[in-house]
C-alpha positions in Angstrom: -14.8 40.0 -38.7 -15.1 40.6 -35.0 -16.3 36.9 -34.5 -13.3 35.7 -36.6 -10.9 37.9 -34.6 -12.2 36.4 -31.3 -11.7 32.9 -32.7 -8.1 33.7 -33.7 -7.3 35.4 -30.4 -8.7 32.5 -28.3 -6.8 29.9 -30.4 -3.6 31.9 -30.1 -4.0 32.3 -26.4 -4.6 28.5 -26.0 -1.4 27.6 -28.0 0.7 30.3 -26.3 -0.3 29.2 -22.8 0.3 25.5 -23.7 3.7 26.1 -25.2 5.1 28.6 -22.6 4.3 26.6 -19.4 7.6 25.7 -17.6 7.2 22.5 -15.6 9.3 20.4 -13.3 10.5 17.1 -14.8 9.3 13.9 -13.4 10.1 10.3 -14.3 8.0 7.3 -13.3 10.6 6.2 -10.8 10.6 9.6 -9.2 6.8 9.4 -9.0 7.0 6.0 -7.3 9.6 7.4 -4.8 7.3 10.3 -3.9 4.4 7.9 -3.4 6.4 5.5 -1.2 7.7 8.4 0.9 4.4 10.3 1.3 1.5 8.0 0.7 -0.7 7.8 3.8 -1.7 4.1 3.3 2.0 3.1 3.2 2.7 5.1 6.4 -0.1 3.3 8.1 1.0 -0.2 7.1 4.6 0.7 8.1 3.3 1.7 11.6 1.4 -1.6 11.8 4.6 -3.5 11.0 6.6 -1.6 13.6 4.0 -2.6 16.2 4.2 -6.3 15.2 8.0 -6.2 15.3 7.9 -4.8 18.8 5.4 -7.5 19.9 7.6 -10.2 18.5 9.7 -10.9 21.6 10.4 -13.8 24.0 9.0 -11.6 26.8 5.7 -11.2 25.1 5.7 -14.9 24.5 6.0 -15.6 28.2 9.6 -16.9 28.4 10.9 -14.3 30.9 9.9 -14.3 34.6 8.1 -11.4 36.1 9.3 -9.5 39.2 7.5 -7.1 41.5 8.4 -5.1 44.6 5.9 -4.3 47.4 6.5 -1.7 50.1 4.3 -1.3 53.1 4.4 0.5 56.5 1.9 -0.2 59.3 1.5 1.9 62.4 -0.9 1.1 65.2 -1.8 2.4 68.7 -3.4 -0.2 71.0 -5.0 0.6 74.4 -4.7 -2.5 76.7 -5.5 -0.7 79.9 -8.6 -2.7 80.6 -7.5 -6.0 78.9 -6.5 -8.5 81.6 -5.5 -11.1 79.1 -2.7 -9.1 77.5 1.0 -9.5 78.2 1.4 -5.7 77.7 -1.0 -3.8 79.9 -1.1 -0.2 79.1 -1.0 1.7 75.8 1.1 0.0 73.1 2.4 1.8 70.0 3.9 -0.2 67.1 5.4 0.7 63.8 6.4 -1.9 61.1 8.0 -1.4 57.7 8.0 -4.3 55.3 9.4 -4.8 51.8 9.1 -7.8 49.5 10.6 -8.8 46.2 8.6 -11.4 44.3 9.3 -13.5 41.2 6.8 -15.6 39.3 7.9 -17.8 36.4 5.9 -20.3 34.4 8.7 -22.7 33.3 6.5 -25.1 31.4 3.0 -24.7 29.8 2.9 -27.5 27.3 5.4 -25.8 24.9 3.1 -22.7 24.7 6.0 -20.3 25.0 7.7 -21.7 21.8 4.4 -21.8 20.1 3.6 -18.1 21.0 7.0 -17.0 19.7 6.5 -18.8 16.4 3.0 -17.2 16.2 4.5 -13.8 16.7 7.0 -14.6 14.0 4.2 -15.5 11.6 2.1 -12.5 12.6 5.1 -10.2 11.8 5.5 -11.9 8.4 1.7 -11.6 7.8 1.8 -7.8 8.7 4.8 -7.5 6.4 2.9 -9.3 3.6 -0.1 -7.0 4.0 2.2 -4.1 3.8 3.9 -5.4 0.7 0.4 -5.8 -1.0 -0.4 -2.1 -0.1 2.9 -1.0 -1.6 2.5 -3.2 -4.7 -0.9 -1.7 -5.3 0.4 1.8 -4.7 3.3 1.3 -7.2 0.8 -0.2 -9.7 -1.6 2.7 -9.3 1.2 5.2 -9.6 2.6 3.6 -12.7 -0.8 3.5 -14.4 -1.6 7.1 -13.3 1.8 8.3 -14.6 1.3 6.7 -18.0 -2.3 7.8 -18.1 -1.1 11.4 -17.7 1.6 10.7 -20.2 -0.9 9.4 -22.8 -3.1 12.5 -22.2 -0.1 14.7 -22.6 0.8 13.0 -26.0 -2.8 13.4 -27.1 -2.6 17.0 -26.2 0.5 17.4 -28.3 -1.3 15.9 -31.3 -4.3 18.2 -30.9 -2.1 21.2 -30.4 -0.3 20.4 -33.7 -3.6 20.1 -35.5 -4.9 23.3 -34.0 -1.7 25.1 -35.0 -2.1 23.8 -38.6 -5.7 24.9 -38.8 -4.7 28.3 -37.4 -2.0 28.7 -39.9 -4.2 27.8 -42.8 -7.0 30.1 -41.5 -4.6 33.0 -41.4 -3.4 32.2 -44.9 -6.9 32.0 -46.4 -7.9 35.1 -44.5 -5.1 37.1 -46.3 -6.1 35.5 -49.6 -9.7 36.4 -49.0 -8.8 40.0 -48.3 -7.1 40.3 -51.7 -10.0 38.4 -53.3 -8.1 35.3 -54.5 -9.6 32.7 -52.1 -13.0 31.0 -52.1 -15.3 31.3 -49.1 -15.5 27.5 -48.8 -11.9 27.2 -47.7 -12.2 30.1 -45.3 -15.4 29.0 -43.7 -14.2 25.4 -43.5 -11.0 26.4 -41.7 -13.1 28.6 -39.3 -15.1 25.5 -38.5 -11.9 23.5 -38.0 -10.6 26.1 -35.6 -13.7 25.8 -33.5 -13.6 22.0 -33.6 -9.9 21.8 -32.9 -10.1 24.3 -30.1 -13.0 22.4 -28.5 -11.0 19.1 -28.8 -7.9 20.8 -27.3 -9.8 22.3 -24.4 -11.5 19.1 -23.5 -8.2 17.2 -23.8 -6.6 19.8 -21.5 -9.2 19.0 -18.9 -8.5 15.2 -19.3 -4.8 16.0 -19.0 -5.3 18.1 -15.9 -7.4 15.4 -14.2 -4.8 12.8 -15.0 -2.1 15.0 -13.5 -4.3 15.7 -10.4 -4.9 12.0 -9.9 -1.1 11.3 -10.1 -0.5 14.1 -7.5 -3.1 12.5 -5.2 -1.3 9.1 -5.3 2.0 10.8 -4.6 0.4 12.7 -1.7 1.6 15.9 -3.3 0.8 18.9 -1.0 -0.1 21.1 -4.0 -2.8 19.1 -5.8 -2.4 21.4 -8.9 1.3 20.8 -9.2 2.3 20.4 -12.9 5.0 18.1 -14.1 6.8 17.4 -17.4 6.7 13.6 -17.7 10.0 12.5 -19.1 9.5 8.7 -19.5 8.7 7.0 -22.8 5.6 4.9 -23.5 7.7 2.3 -25.2 8.5 -0.9 -23.3 9.6 -4.4 -23.9 6.5 -6.2 -25.1 8.0 -9.7 -25.2 5.8 -12.3 -23.5 7.1 -15.3 -21.5 5.5 -18.7 -21.8 2.3 -19.2 -19.7 3.8 -22.0 -17.6 6.8 -19.8 -16.7 4.5 -17.0 -15.6 2.4 -19.5 -13.6 5.5 -20.7 -11.7 6.4 -17.1 -10.9 2.9 -16.5 -9.7 2.9 -19.5 -7.3 6.4 -18.5 -6.0 6.0 -14.8 -5.7 2.3 -13.7 -5.6 2.0 -11.9 -2.2 -1.7 -12.8 -1.7 -0.8 -16.4 -2.1 2.2 -16.0 0.3 -0.1 -14.4 2.9 -2.4 -17.4 2.6 0.5 -19.7 3.3 1.2 -17.7 6.4 -2.4 -18.0 7.5 -2.1 -21.8 7.1 1.0 -21.7 9.4 -0.9 -19.7 12.0 -3.7 -22.3 12.0 -1.2 -25.0 12.4 0.3 -23.2 15.4 -3.2 -22.8 16.8 -3.7 -26.5 16.6 -0.5 -27.1 18.4 -1.5 -24.5 21.0 -4.8 -26.4 21.6 -3.0 -29.7 22.0 -0.6 -28.1 24.5 -3.5 -27.9 27.0 -3.1 -31.6 27.6 0.2 -31.0 29.3 0.7 -29.9 32.9 1.6 -26.3 34.0 4.7 -25.8 36.1 5.3 -22.5 37.9 7.9 -21.2 40.3 7.3 -18.5 42.8 10.0 -17.0 44.9 10.0 -14.1 47.3 12.2 -12.4 49.9 10.7 -10.2 52.5 12.8 -8.1 54.9 11.0 -6.1 57.7 11.9 -3.7 60.5 9.7 -2.6 63.3 9.5 -0.6 66.5 7.1 -0.7 69.4 6.8 1.2 72.7 4.7 0.5 75.8 3.5 3.6 77.7 2.9 3.5 81.4 4.6 2.9 84.7 6.4 -0.2 83.4 6.8 1.2 79.9 9.7 0.2 77.6 10.5 0.2 73.9 12.2 -2.2 71.5 13.1 -2.6 67.8 12.5 -5.7 65.7 14.2 -7.1 62.6 13.2 -10.1 60.5 13.9 -11.5 57.0 11.7 -14.2 55.4 12.6 -16.1 52.2 10.1 -18.4 50.4 10.2 -20.6 47.3 7.3 -22.5 45.8 7.1 -24.9 42.9 3.6 -25.6 41.7 2.6 -28.3 39.2 -1.0 -28.2 38.0 -2.7 -30.7 35.7 -6.3 -30.5 34.7 -7.7 -34.0 34.7 -11.0 -33.2 33.1 -12.4 -30.1 31.4 -15.7 -31.4 30.0 -14.0 -32.5 26.8 -13.2 -28.9 26.0 -9.6 -29.6 25.2 -10.5 -32.4 22.7 -13.2 -30.3 21.2 -10.9 -27.2 20.8 -8.3 -29.4 19.1 -10.8 -30.8 16.7 -12.0 -27.3 15.9 -8.4 -26.1 15.3 -7.8 -29.1 13.0 -10.9 -28.2 10.9 -9.7 -24.5 10.7 -6.3 -25.7 9.6 -7.8 -27.9 6.9 -10.0 -24.9 5.8 -6.9 -22.8 5.5 -5.4 -25.4 3.2 -8.6 -25.4 1.0 -8.3 -21.6 0.9 -4.8 -21.9 -0.5 -6.1 -24.3 -3.3 -9.0 -22.0 -4.0 -6.9 -18.9 -4.3 -4.3 -20.6 -6.4 -7.0 -21.8 -8.8 -8.5 -18.3 -8.9 -5.2 -16.7 -9.6 -4.4 -19.2 -12.3 -7.7 -18.4 -13.9 -7.0 -14.7 -13.7 -3.5 -15.2 -15.1 -4.8 -17.1 -18.1 -7.3 -14.4 -18.9 -4.7 -11.6 -18.6 -2.2 -13.7 -20.6 -4.6 -14.1 -23.5 -5.7 -10.5 -23.3 -2.1 -9.4 -23.5 -1.5 -11.5 -26.6 -4.6 -10.0 -28.3 -3.7 -6.4 -27.2 -0.2 -6.8 -28.5 -1.5 -7.7 -32.0 -4.0 -4.9 -31.9 -1.3 -2.4 -30.9 0.9 -3.6 -33.8 -2.0 -3.1 -36.2 -2.7 0.4 -34.7 1.0 1.2 -35.2 0.7 0.2 -38.9 -2.4 2.3 -39.2 -0.5 5.3 -37.8 2.3 4.8 -40.4 -0.3 4.9 -43.1 -2.2 7.8 -41.6 0.9 9.9 -41.3 1.9 9.3 -44.9 -1.6 10.1 -46.0 -1.7 13.3 -43.9 1.6 14.5 -45.3 0.5 13.6 -48.8 -2.8 15.2 -48.3 -1.3 18.5 -47.2 1.0 18.5 -50.2 -1.9 17.8 -52.6 -4.0 20.5 -51.0 -1.2 23.0 -51.5 -1.0 22.0 -55.2 -4.8 22.2 -55.5 -5.2 18.6 -56.4 -7.8 18.0 -53.6 -10.3 20.3 -51.9 -10.5 21.4 -48.3 -13.2 18.8 -47.6 -10.9 16.0 -48.8 -8.1 17.4 -46.6 -10.3 17.5 -43.5 -11.4 13.9 -44.1 -7.7 12.9 -44.2 -7.0 15.0 -41.2 -9.8 13.4 -39.2 -8.6 10.0 -40.1 -5.1 10.9 -39.0 -6.3 12.3 -35.7 -8.4 9.2 -35.0 -5.6 6.9 -35.9 -3.0 8.5 -33.7 -5.3 9.0 -30.7 -6.6 5.4 -31.0 -3.0 4.2 -31.1 -2.2 5.9 -27.8 -5.3 4.2 -26.3 -4.2 0.7 -27.6 -0.6 1.3 -26.4 -1.8 2.2 -22.9 -4.1 -0.9 -22.8 -1.1 -3.1 -23.7 1.0 -1.4 -21.1 -1.7 -1.8 -18.4 -2.0 -5.5 -19.2 1.8 -5.8 -19.0 1.7 -4.4 -15.4 -1.3 -6.6 -14.6 0.9 -9.6 -15.4 3.7 -8.2 -13.3 1.4 -7.7 -10.3 -0.2 -11.1 -10.4 3.2 -12.9 -10.8 4.9 -10.8 -8.1 7.0 -9.0 -10.7 6.5 -5.6 -9.1 7.6 -6.9 -5.7 10.6 -8.6 -7.3 11.6 -5.5 -9.4 11.5 -3.2 -6.4 12.9 -5.7 -3.9 9.9 -5.0 -1.6 10.5 -8.1 0.6 14.0 -7.1 1.3 13.4 -3.4 1.8 10.1 -3.3 3.6 10.6 -3.0 7.4 14.4 -2.6 7.0 15.8 -0.2 9.5 17.4 2.9 8.1 
């Protein structure tokens, strides 16, 4: 009896703790918001994008001239007492202050300024594209982590109900046994069921806690043990578009493919930059240099005077390299090969993505059929479970028959949640590869937008 009392106490504590826990509500959209606001990877790619945006300027490209100011003061003391060749015999002190303002401007370098600016534009787009991929992956991971936790929560509900039923029947047969109107078979079988159901419930609690913890990690939650009541439903629109329609969306919206297009444009700009080396370089240098001075001659015929001068200069320089050991031609050929390789990478990636899309598309079709069959199996299992409980109460079946029906019901409903999650995961796999996640959350419009 002490052993039985411990079993009952443990089971009651488990159910009481499970049912009395108050938790903060959380939808999948709120989970995504938390991740976008707190996720460290997203903060890093946002910083990279800000750097690329600052670098994307005409000044960085070389359009704007540079200016510099130089200041200098020179003082000297010269002893010409024993110098017969000087015009100022004696000791001469001089002090001269000079300032200069210089401007240097490369006004033409084979269109390299325009090419540099276009390169900065493409680099900024590339950084944005890399950031969108990180955000897409984060949203995808958060969605799957959310629904994983939700599935584990639903499974926990099922096991809690089965444990509560076993506990109820055990209490009932315990009372009947005390008055001598119950068989030991029923009592012992329900004691075993309490142990089995409690074990299943505890293990499922661990799976549920791990799923919640993983979701907290993706949301960068400060309290990794924060518990949430997940409010979204597992139901979703399972309609599937035609393959060719999904393929068109993939070609137009897949961010990895878009990034490869940007890489091709960068290689095209590199080719143009190499060809610009065949053009001359024209630079303009201008300076203005005011100076003031003072000198004094010490001695019998000593005197002092001040000086003042202002020099303005301007230089236009044209340089053209006649021969560089065929380096310019060689560099242009290398750049052309690299551009063609980037084009091949686009074709390779598009073929690979099409192959992946076809596999995911067919997998989705199969999983949709499997999920529908699992749903039908649940309907049958629920009816059998309700009917089995009624027949057991009427004494038409024994406890072993009831437990077989219960096990079938448990397996059917837990399996259904697995099949439903697999279908949902494949649905978001299709969304990610076709750019649907980016489109749904307007990532291209919102990423990098100033607050």
